[in-house]
C-alpha positions, 0 to 999 in steps of 0.5 A: 634350226632357230627357235623364237620365244616372245614375252611381254604381252599382257593387258594395258589401258589405252595410252599405256606402254608395253615392251615385247621381247623376242629371243632367238636361239640358234644361229642366224646366218647371213643378211636377215630381218627380224620383225614383229607382226600382229594379227587381230581376230578376223583380220590379216596378219600385218607387219608392225616393225622390222629390224634388218641386219644391216641396221635399217628399221621400218615401221607400219604407218599405224605405229610409226612414232609410237613403237620402237624396234631394237635389236642386239648382238644376241639376236634379241629383238624388242618392241617398245610400244607407247601410247597404245590404242585399242586397235593395237590389240592383237597377237604379236609374233616374232619373225626371222627371215633371210634376205639371201635366198636361203629360204628360212622363215621362223616364227614364234608362238605369239604373245597376246596384247590387249589394250582396253579400259 
């Protein structure tokens, strides 16, 4: 069993920066991807950035160039968010899912990010 805990959310002004962190407890086996997703009120959840166990990183077009995802050997995944916009406001969730057919898909409780003056 894997548990995820997000931290780092808060209120920030447009143009500001925020760093989110997700710590995974338990062992994550095999090829996998750790990702940050977000969901704003009335909108569907969307993937923001992903860090594959093989080293590949991907970003949504809306955040590319502003956000940076990083992952370390302790299975902590961070999301550095720069030049934040009001449309970035959402609950951000950490996710871990396997790429080998084992069927695991873990989610954190989410952390609120609000970008407003």
